[in-house]
MITOR-515322 format. One record per residue (C-alpha): chain; residue in three letters; residue number from 0; x, y, z. Coordinates in steps of 0.05 Angstrom, whole numbers, padded with zeros to 5 digits. Layout:
N
(rec A ALA NUM (X Y Z))
...
This chain:
436
(rec A UNK 0 (-00885 00785 -00536))
(rec A UNK 1 (-00902 00822 -00586))
(rec A UNK 2 (-00956 00878 -00590))
(rec A UNK 3 (-00993 00853 -00632))
(rec A UNK 4 (-01007 00784 -00590))
(rec A UNK 5 (-01016 00824 -00529))
(rec A UNK 6 (-01077 00862 -00559))
(rec A UNK 7 (-01114 00799 -00592))
(rec A UNK 8 (-01145 00785 -00520))
(rec A UNK 9 (-01170 00852 -00518))
(rec A UNK 10 (-01194 00862 -00584))
(rec A UNK 11 (-01236 00806 -00594))
(rec A UNK 12 (-01275 00834 -00531))
(rec A UNK 13 (-01282 00899 -00560))
(rec A UNK 14 (-01312 00868 -00619))
(rec A UNK 15 (-01359 00829 -00575))
(rec A UNK 16 (-01424 00854 -00602))
(rec A UNK 17 (-01403 00833 -00668))
(rec A UNK 18 (-01382 00775 -00655))
(rec A UNK 19 (-01443 00750 -00624))
(rec A UNK 20 (-01478 00762 -00684))
(rec A UNK 21 (-01464 00695 -00710))
(rec A UNK 22 (-01476 00623 -00707))
(rec A UNK 23 (-01416 00577 -00701))
(rec A UNK 24 (-01410 00544 -00754))
(rec A UNK 25 (-01449 00575 -00800))
(rec A UNK 26 (-01440 00567 -00879))
(rec A UNK 27 (-01491 00610 -00904))
(rec A UNK 28 (-01485 00687 -00873))
(rec A UNK 29 (-01470 00757 -00899))
(rec A UNK 30 (-01439 00823 -00870))
(rec A UNK 31 (-01456 00888 -00887))
(rec A UNK 32 (-01440 00960 -00871))
(rec A UNK 33 (-01357 00929 -00885))
(rec A UNK 34 (-01300 00964 -00920))
(rec A UNK 35 (-01284 00921 -00967))
(rec A UNK 36 (-01244 00891 -01002))
(rec A UNK 37 (-01247 00847 -01056))
(rec A UNK 38 (-01177 00837 -01063))
(rec A UNK 39 (-01157 00847 -01130))
(rec A UNK 40 (-01120 00911 -01132))
(rec A UNK 41 (-01184 00950 -01121))
(rec A UNK 42 (-01202 01010 -01087))
(rec A UNK 43 (-01232 00988 -01016))
(rec A UNK 44 (-01318 00998 -01014))
(rec A UNK 45 (-01347 01039 -00972))
(rec A UNK 46 (-01407 01017 -00939))
(rec A UNK 47 (-01403 00947 -00968))
(rec A UNK 48 (-01435 00871 -00981))
(rec A UNK 49 (-01421 00797 -00973))
(rec A UNK 50 (-01458 00751 -00988))
(rec A UNK 51 (-01442 00671 -00970))
(rec A UNK 52 (-01488 00614 -00989))
(rec A UNK 53 (-01459 00540 -00987))
(rec A UNK 54 (-01393 00562 -00961))
(rec A UNK 55 (-01378 00615 -01030))
(rec A UNK 56 (-01392 00677 -01047))
(rec A UNK 57 (-01444 00705 -01090))
(rec A UNK 58 (-01456 00776 -01082))
(rec A UNK 59 (-01394 00822 -01061))
(rec A UNK 60 (-01396 00897 -01075))
(rec A UNK 61 (-01438 00975 -01057))
(rec A UNK 62 (-01517 00972 -01049))
(rec A UNK 63 (-01527 00895 -01049))
(rec A UNK 64 (-01599 00884 -01009))
(rec A UNK 65 (-01580 00831 -00953))
(rec A UNK 66 (-01633 00766 -00969))
(rec A UNK 67 (-01684 00747 -00917))
(rec A UNK 68 (-01665 00689 -00877))
(rec A UNK 69 (-01592 00684 -00878))
(rec A UNK 70 (-01553 00711 -00806))
(rec A UNK 71 (-01531 00775 -00811))
(rec A UNK 72 (-01472 00811 -00781))
(rec A UNK 73 (-01459 00888 -00786))
(rec A UNK 74 (-01385 00900 -00791))
(rec A UNK 75 (-01407 00978 -00760))
(rec A UNK 76 (-01344 00998 -00809))
(rec A UNK 77 (-01290 00965 -00802))
(rec A UNK 78 (-01249 00926 -00848))
(rec A UNK 79 (-01269 00864 -00893))
(rec A UNK 80 (-01222 00819 -00943))
(rec A UNK 81 (-01216 00764 -00970))
(rec A UNK 82 (-01179 00712 -00940))
(rec A UNK 83 (-01094 00712 -00939))
(rec A UNK 84 (-01059 00662 -00982))
(rec A UNK 85 (-00996 00642 -00959))
(rec A UNK 86 (-00946 00632 -01011))
(rec A UNK 87 (-00888 00573 -01006))
(rec A UNK 88 (-00903 00547 -00934))
(rec A UNK 89 (-00891 00486 -00884))
(rec A UNK 90 (-00954 00496 -00851))
(rec A UNK 91 (-00980 00424 -00837))
(rec A UNK 92 (-00904 00392 -00842))
(rec A UNK 93 (-00868 00418 -00787))
(rec A UNK 94 (-00883 00438 -00722))
(rec A UNK 95 (-00816 00456 -00682))
(rec A UNK 96 (-00758 00459 -00739))
(rec A UNK 97 (-00709 00442 -00684))
(rec A UNK 98 (-00743 00380 -00669))
(rec A UNK 99 (-00738 00325 -00720))
(rec A UNK 100 (-00787 00286 -00710))
(rec A UNK 101 (-00836 00347 -00720))
(rec A UNK 102 (-00804 00360 -00783))
(rec A UNK 103 (-00816 00330 -00849))
(rec A UNK 104 (-00805 00387 -00891))
(rec A UNK 105 (-00757 00357 -00916))
(rec A UNK 106 (-00715 00272 -00927))
(rec A UNK 107 (-00641 00283 -00935))
(rec A UNK 108 (-00639 00209 -00919))
(rec A UNK 109 (-00690 00180 -00960))
(rec A UNK 110 (-00690 00142 -01027))
(rec A UNK 111 (-00728 00184 -01069))
(rec A UNK 112 (-00738 00264 -01092))
(rec A UNK 113 (-00791 00294 -01139))
(rec A UNK 114 (-00828 00227 -01119))
(rec A UNK 115 (-00848 00253 -01054))
(rec A UNK 116 (-00909 00276 -01030))
(rec A UNK 117 (-00930 00318 -00982))
(rec A UNK 118 (-01000 00303 -00971))
(rec A UNK 119 (-00995 00245 -00934))
(rec A UNK 120 (-00952 00278 -00881))
(rec A UNK 121 (-00996 00350 -00872))
(rec A UNK 122 (-01031 00353 -00802))
(rec A UNK 123 (-01080 00388 -00800))
(rec A UNK 124 (-01083 00409 -00731))
(rec A UNK 125 (-01017 00436 -00727))
(rec A UNK 126 (-01006 00501 -00682))
(rec A UNK 127 (-00979 00527 -00727))
(rec A UNK 128 (-01033 00526 -00785))
(rec A UNK 129 (-01077 00554 -00723))
(rec A UNK 130 (-01029 00599 -00701))
(rec A UNK 131 (-01046 00620 -00770))
(rec A UNK 132 (-01113 00616 -00787))
(rec A UNK 133 (-01118 00672 -00727))
(rec A UNK 134 (-01081 00723 -00762))
(rec A UNK 135 (-01124 00715 -00828))
(rec A UNK 136 (-01082 00657 -00862))
(rec A UNK 137 (-01145 00618 -00893))
(rec A UNK 138 (-01096 00584 -00956))
(rec A UNK 139 (-01038 00560 -00968))
(rec A UNK 140 (-00992 00531 -01016))
(rec A UNK 141 (-00950 00471 -00975))
(rec A UNK 142 (-00880 00456 -01004))
(rec A UNK 143 (-00826 00412 -00988))
(rec A UNK 144 (-00744 00444 -00969))
(rec A UNK 145 (-00693 00404 -01019))
(rec A UNK 146 (-00639 00374 -00977))
(rec A UNK 147 (-00608 00313 -01025))
(rec A UNK 148 (-00621 00325 -01105))
(rec A UNK 149 (-00644 00397 -01138))
(rec A UNK 150 (-00701 00355 -01136))
(rec A UNK 151 (-00754 00371 -01068))
(rec A UNK 152 (-00813 00334 -01081))
(rec A UNK 153 (-00884 00358 -01096))
(rec A UNK 154 (-00927 00410 -01058))
(rec A UNK 155 (-00989 00422 -01037))
(rec A UNK 156 (-01057 00462 -01042))
(rec A UNK 157 (-01089 00463 -00966))
(rec A UNK 158 (-01137 00508 -00931))
(rec A UNK 159 (-01135 00522 -00857))
(rec A UNK 160 (-01207 00506 -00824))
(rec A UNK 161 (-01215 00472 -00761))
(rec A UNK 162 (-01224 00411 -00798))
(rec A UNK 163 (-01186 00350 -00795))
(rec A UNK 164 (-01184 00352 -00880))
(rec A UNK 165 (-01149 00407 -00899))
(rec A UNK 166 (-01115 00375 -00965))
(rec A UNK 167 (-01150 00419 -01032))
(rec A UNK 168 (-01090 00389 -01078))
(rec A UNK 169 (-01044 00339 -01068))
(rec A UNK 170 (-00983 00344 -01112))
(rec A UNK 171 (-01002 00408 -01139))
(rec A UNK 172 (-00932 00426 -01154))
(rec A UNK 173 (-00848 00412 -01151))
(rec A UNK 174 (-00797 00461 -01127))
(rec A UNK 175 (-00740 00463 -01151))
(rec A UNK 176 (-00668 00488 -01133))
(rec A UNK 177 (-00625 00516 -01181))
(rec A UNK 178 (-00574 00579 -01164))
(rec A UNK 179 (-00517 00569 -01111))
(rec A UNK 180 (-00561 00516 -01073))
(rec A UNK 181 (-00578 00467 -01131))
(rec A UNK 182 (-00503 00478 -01146))
(rec A UNK 183 (-00489 00448 -01078))
(rec A UNK 184 (-00539 00403 -01085))
(rec A UNK 185 (-00517 00377 -01152))
(rec A UNK 186 (-00438 00364 -01152))
(rec A UNK 187 (-00413 00429 -01127))
(rec A UNK 188 (-00426 00466 -01191))
(rec A UNK 189 (-00497 00498 -01234))
(rec A UNK 190 (-00474 00470 -01299))
(rec A UNK 191 (-00492 00406 -01276))
(rec A UNK 192 (-00550 00420 -01231))
(rec A UNK 193 (-00573 00447 -01297))
(rec A UNK 194 (-00562 00391 -01328))
(rec A UNK 195 (-00596 00339 -01275))
(rec A UNK 196 (-00653 00386 -01299))
(rec A UNK 197 (-00652 00383 -01374))
(rec A UNK 198 (-00649 00320 -01373))
(rec A UNK 199 (-00700 00288 -01319))
(rec A UNK 200 (-00749 00335 -01342))
(rec A UNK 201 (-00733 00309 -01419))
(rec A UNK 202 (-00736 00231 -01394))
(rec A UNK 203 (-00799 00262 -01372))
(rec A UNK 204 (-00821 00278 -01429))
(rec A UNK 205 (-00820 00209 -01463))
(rec A UNK 206 (-00888 00181 -01480))
(rec A UNK 207 (-00872 00113 -01455))
(rec A UNK 208 (-00842 00136 -01391))
(rec A UNK 209 (-00771 00150 -01370))
(rec A UNK 210 (-00721 00101 -01384))
(rec A UNK 211 (-00658 00123 -01343))
(rec A UNK 212 (-00648 00152 -01276))
(rec A UNK 213 (-00585 00194 -01255))
(rec A UNK 214 (-00533 00156 -01215))
(rec A UNK 215 (-00463 00188 -01195))
(rec A UNK 216 (-00426 00210 -01129))
(rec A UNK 217 (-00482 00231 -01085))
(rec A UNK 218 (-00527 00250 -01132))
(rec A UNK 219 (-00581 00199 -01144))
(rec A UNK 220 (-00656 00213 -01175))
(rec A UNK 221 (-00694 00148 -01192))
(rec A UNK 222 (-00733 00137 -01249))
(rec A UNK 223 (-00790 00134 -01187))
(rec A UNK 224 (-00775 00204 -01187))
(rec A UNK 225 (-00770 00219 -01266))
(rec A UNK 226 (-00833 00201 -01266))
(rec A UNK 227 (-00855 00242 -01224))
(rec A UNK 228 (-00841 00301 -01256))
(rec A UNK 229 (-00890 00287 -01321))
(rec A UNK 230 (-00948 00330 -01301))
(rec A UNK 231 (-00888 00385 -01291))
(rec A UNK 232 (-00873 00378 -01366))
(rec A UNK 233 (-00955 00378 -01400))
(rec A UNK 234 (-00961 00427 -01359))
(rec A UNK 235 (-01016 00397 -01290))
(rec A UNK 236 (-00960 00412 -01237))
(rec A UNK 237 (-00939 00479 -01228))
(rec A UNK 238 (-00860 00492 -01221))
(rec A UNK 239 (-00823 00522 -01178))
(rec A UNK 240 (-00759 00545 -01191))
(rec A UNK 241 (-00713 00576 -01134))
(rec A UNK 242 (-00666 00628 -01158))
(rec A UNK 243 (-00629 00699 -01142))
(rec A UNK 244 (-00579 00711 -01182))
(rec A UNK 245 (-00605 00754 -01259))
(rec A UNK 246 (-00557 00703 -01283))
(rec A UNK 247 (-00592 00649 -01254))
(rec A UNK 248 (-00656 00680 -01276))
(rec A UNK 249 (-00645 00687 -01347))
(rec A UNK 250 (-00618 00613 -01359))
(rec A UNK 251 (-00696 00595 -01321))
(rec A UNK 252 (-00732 00624 -01368))
(rec A UNK 253 (-00699 00588 -01422))
(rec A UNK 254 (-00733 00531 -01390))
(rec A UNK 255 (-00792 00546 -01434))
(rec A UNK 256 (-00773 00546 -01499))
(rec A UNK 257 (-00749 00481 -01495))
(rec A UNK 258 (-00807 00447 -01453))
(rec A UNK 259 (-00859 00497 -01467))
(rec A UNK 260 (-00921 00468 -01431))
(rec A UNK 261 (-00889 00491 -01375))
(rec A UNK 262 (-00920 00533 -01308))
(rec A UNK 263 (-00860 00557 -01296))
(rec A UNK 264 (-00850 00604 -01226))
(rec A UNK 265 (-00790 00634 -01206))
(rec A UNK 266 (-00778 00632 -01131))
(rec A UNK 267 (-00729 00691 -01102))
(rec A UNK 268 (-00707 00728 -01152))
(rec A UNK 269 (-00675 00776 -01107))
(rec A UNK 270 (-00638 00808 -01157))
(rec A UNK 271 (-00701 00803 -01211))
(rec A UNK 272 (-00707 00884 -01211))
(rec A UNK 273 (-00651 00874 -01260))
(rec A UNK 274 (-00678 00825 -01313))
(rec A UNK 275 (-00755 00852 -01289))
(rec A UNK 276 (-00765 00862 -01369))
(rec A UNK 277 (-00735 00796 -01381))
(rec A UNK 278 (-00787 00762 -01335))
(rec A UNK 279 (-00851 00793 -01358))
(rec A UNK 280 (-00847 00782 -01423))
(rec A UNK 281 (-00841 00715 -01411))
(rec A UNK 282 (-00903 00716 -01380))
(rec A UNK 283 (-00873 00681 -01311))
(rec A UNK 284 (-00895 00694 -01245))
(rec A UNK 285 (-00842 00713 -01185))
(rec A UNK 286 (-00853 00700 -01116))
(rec A UNK 287 (-00814 00752 -01064))
(rec A UNK 288 (-00794 00754 -00991))
(rec A UNK 289 (-00828 00829 -00990))
(rec A UNK 290 (-00763 00868 -00962))
(rec A UNK 291 (-00700 00820 -00977))
(rec A UNK 292 (-00634 00881 -00987))
(rec A UNK 293 (-00592 00844 -00941))
(rec A UNK 294 (-00537 00805 -00999))
(rec A UNK 295 (-00525 00742 -00957))
(rec A UNK 296 (-00500 00697 -01000))
(rec A UNK 297 (-00458 00728 -01080))
(rec A UNK 298 (-00511 00701 -01110))
(rec A UNK 299 (-00559 00760 -01086))
(rec A UNK 300 (-00507 00821 -01091))
(rec A UNK 301 (-00550 00862 -01132))
(rec A UNK 302 (-00618 00856 -01078))
(rec A UNK 303 (-00656 00911 -01049))
(rec A UNK 304 (-00719 00940 -01010))
(rec A UNK 305 (-00753 00958 -01080))
(rec A UNK 306 (-00734 00897 -01125))
(rec A UNK 307 (-00820 00868 -01105))
(rec A UNK 308 (-00844 00948 -01136))
(rec A UNK 309 (-00800 00955 -01176))
(rec A UNK 310 (-00814 00878 -01212))
(rec A UNK 311 (-00887 00906 -01210))
(rec A UNK 312 (-00877 00963 -01248))
(rec A UNK 313 (-00852 00933 -01296))
(rec A UNK 314 (-00900 00888 -01311))
(rec A UNK 315 (-00897 00821 -01263))
(rec A UNK 316 (-00941 00786 -01236))
(rec A UNK 317 (-00905 00774 -01158))
(rec A UNK 318 (-00931 00748 -01100))
(rec A UNK 319 (-00900 00754 -01035))
(rec A UNK 320 (-00882 00693 -01001))
(rec A UNK 321 (-00833 00644 -00973))
(rec A UNK 322 (-00853 00626 -00912))
(rec A UNK 323 (-00823 00584 -00889))
(rec A UNK 324 (-00791 00568 -00810))
(rec A UNK 325 (-00777 00623 -00765))
(rec A UNK 326 (-00822 00677 -00831))
(rec A UNK 327 (-00879 00657 -00816))
(rec A UNK 328 (-00948 00661 -00861))
(rec A UNK 329 (-00994 00709 -00806))
(rec A UNK 330 (-00943 00765 -00812))
(rec A UNK 331 (-00961 00770 -00892))
(rec A UNK 332 (-01017 00838 -00883))
(rec A UNK 333 (-00946 00871 -00832))
(rec A UNK 334 (-00907 00858 -00899))
(rec A UNK 335 (-00945 00880 -00943))
(rec A UNK 336 (-00945 00935 -00909))
(rec A UNK 337 (-00879 00943 -00907))
(rec A UNK 338 (-00879 00951 -00983))
(rec A UNK 339 (-00943 01011 -00980))
(rec A UNK 340 (-00892 01059 -00936))
(rec A UNK 341 (-00838 01046 -00982))
(rec A UNK 342 (-00875 01077 -01042))
(rec A UNK 343 (-00870 01140 -01000))
(rec A UNK 344 (-00799 01138 -00983))
(rec A UNK 345 (-00760 01179 -01030))
(rec A UNK 346 (-00727 01146 -01092))
(rec A UNK 347 (-00756 01076 -01067))
(rec A UNK 348 (-00799 01035 -01109))
(rec A UNK 349 (-00854 00998 -01062))
(rec A UNK 350 (-00940 00983 -01085))
(rec A UNK 351 (-00996 01022 -01081))
(rec A UNK 352 (-01049 00995 -01020))
(rec A UNK 353 (-01083 00950 -01057))
(rec A UNK 354 (-01028 00924 -01103))
(rec A UNK 355 (-00993 00901 -01034))
(rec A UNK 356 (-01059 00875 -01014))
(rec A UNK 357 (-01067 00827 -01084))
(rec A UNK 358 (-00995 00806 -01066))
(rec A UNK 359 (-01017 00768 -01007))
(rec A UNK 360 (-01089 00756 -01034))
(rec A UNK 361 (-01114 00756 -01106))
(rec A UNK 362 (-01047 00742 -01138))
(rec A UNK 363 (-01008 00686 -01103))
(rec A UNK 364 (-01081 00636 -01117))
(rec A UNK 365 (-01072 00656 -01187))
(rec A UNK 366 (-01010 00640 -01172))
(rec A UNK 367 (-01019 00563 -01139))
(rec A UNK 368 (-01083 00559 -01208))
(rec A UNK 369 (-01135 00586 -01165))
(rec A UNK 370 (-01147 00649 -01197))
(rec A UNK 371 (-01233 00667 -01184))
(rec A UNK 372 (-01222 00620 -01136))
(rec A UNK 373 (-01204 00643 -01070))
(rec A UNK 374 (-01168 00702 -01053))
(rec A UNK 375 (-01225 00755 -01072))
(rec A UNK 376 (-01288 00761 -01054))
(rec A UNK 377 (-01326 00753 -01121))
(rec A UNK 378 (-01382 00706 -01144))
(rec A UNK 379 (-01354 00634 -01143))
(rec A UNK 380 (-01299 00649 -01102))
(rec A UNK 381 (-01287 00602 -01031))
(rec A UNK 382 (-01325 00637 -00970))
(rec A UNK 383 (-01262 00662 -00942))
(rec A UNK 384 (-01275 00722 -00912))
(rec A UNK 385 (-01241 00770 -00857))
(rec A UNK 386 (-01264 00817 -00809))
(rec A UNK 387 (-01201 00857 -00787))
(rec A UNK 388 (-01193 00906 -00727))
(rec A UNK 389 (-01165 00969 -00764))
(rec A UNK 390 (-01127 00975 -00822))
(rec A UNK 391 (-01102 00900 -00842))
(rec A UNK 392 (-01032 00926 -00862))
(rec A UNK 393 (-01013 00966 -00806))
(rec A UNK 394 (-00976 00925 -00760))
(rec A UNK 395 (-01025 00928 -00691))
(rec A UNK 396 (-01088 00899 -00732))
(rec A UNK 397 (-01119 00839 -00724))
(rec A UNK 398 (-01168 00783 -00737))
(rec A UNK 399 (-01235 00784 -00691))
(rec A UNK 400 (-01276 00743 -00745))
(rec A UNK 401 (-01251 00688 -00794))
(rec A UNK 402 (-01288 00648 -00831))
(rec A UNK 403 (-01279 00588 -00877))
(rec A UNK 404 (-01322 00561 -00939))
(rec A UNK 405 (-01368 00606 -00893))
(rec A UNK 406 (-01356 00577 -00833))
(rec A UNK 407 (-01333 00617 -00766))
(rec A UNK 408 (-01268 00593 -00745))
(rec A UNK 409 (-01236 00585 -00673))
(rec A UNK 410 (-01179 00643 -00659))
(rec A UNK 411 (-01148 00598 -00596))
(rec A UNK 412 (-01089 00571 -00608))
(rec A UNK 413 (-01038 00540 -00550))
(rec A UNK 414 (-01003 00601 -00561))
(rec A UNK 415 (-01064 00640 -00539))
(rec A UNK 416 (-01065 00592 -00478))
(rec A UNK 417 (-00998 00597 -00456))
(rec A UNK 418 (-01006 00675 -00460))
(rec A UNK 419 (-01069 00684 -00429))
(rec A UNK 420 (-01043 00628 -00370))
(rec A UNK 421 (-00988 00675 -00351))
(rec A UNK 422 (-01005 00737 -00372))
(rec A UNK 423 (-01014 00747 -00282))
(rec A UNK 424 (-00957 00781 -00250))
(rec A UNK 425 (-00985 00760 -00191))
(rec A UNK 426 (-00938 00709 -00142))
(rec A UNK 427 (-00942 00649 -00102))
(rec A UNK 428 (-00903 00596 -00090))
(rec A UNK 429 (-00914 00544 -00143))
(rec A UNK 430 (-00913 00578 -00211))
(rec A UNK 431 (-00993 00584 -00249))
(rec A UNK 432 (-00969 00517 -00290))
(rec A UNK 433 (-00992 00485 -00228))
(rec A UNK 434 (-01059 00518 -00217))
(rec A UNK 435 (-01102 00475 -00256))
């Protein structure tokens, strides 16, 4: 059991005066006396105030008078931030990776690929959503993963509120595998993967719809799948392209020349630092892991912990993401904090505190097409506010309050219930599970 989990109960108990200042399900609220983080890369504000009305931020900053008649919370100098925005997650579509009945993140036996849509499968009551919410995550992009074609399907944008409706935007994106995984799925070569992608996008560009499918060997992409790519070509859907090797990144960037309306996003990009200027010049953002420096594959031989810092220094917009399976979204602040620490190592390139927090808040929101609407505490943004017991990028810090759309959220989950049940070391004839 991690240090973070063990501290949750004690920290919430110590914050009891703060926790009792707001009624449950309040959608209008004021938080004062906060160390306020706007989330856009600017410096934290001492003695800050944030005002939420009808679930939307109307003011945030210093010198703001709290309006009368709205429930108010004195943050007592605590850190107050926008909610974490987690990029490329399996939240709501996977519960236990080893149990296929609980896993809707891929469909290896399906007749479709790009036409697959995760939206109907998203389970708002998933324990993974509850655990992530308790970690300060309030919004996320949910993405399927490829298993029978380079096309994984259509992802969605969700909120993590404790209500039955998690979907914010269905069919928000498409996910495509290139590089080594794409080569394997397309027939054994990168050339086949690029040919398949170019053909499918060209067919999706036809004004009268696609005229042919892709068939051959184990590779099957139907006309229905190709038709589902039309919003990608027109720029309505974001196209996530997974590439790691520098050469593959350059090839992926060329897609924008042939299909100029593509909202292209690079995923992974372990060798992105080698071609950072090219990525920046193309105006293409990157979603990657914070400290991926192990060359687990040939396409990652030049991986370095300084990858994110070097790309940001070159002008690339980088979000920390790829939160799926064992890499949980609630760890986003810790991973961002690691980049802050890295910046203090001689010869290494990390991020400043402001840059690191933006990489898990406003930057992923921008990449998801929700810039200014989430991941920031600015007028017009959703009222997602997190109150922390300390610096949110420190490993021992946890949220003591989470609001989504101004609504006070429960921080309890199945994990926390199990922790509370079995934390006692008292012995009896029967294990605690029998004491109902």
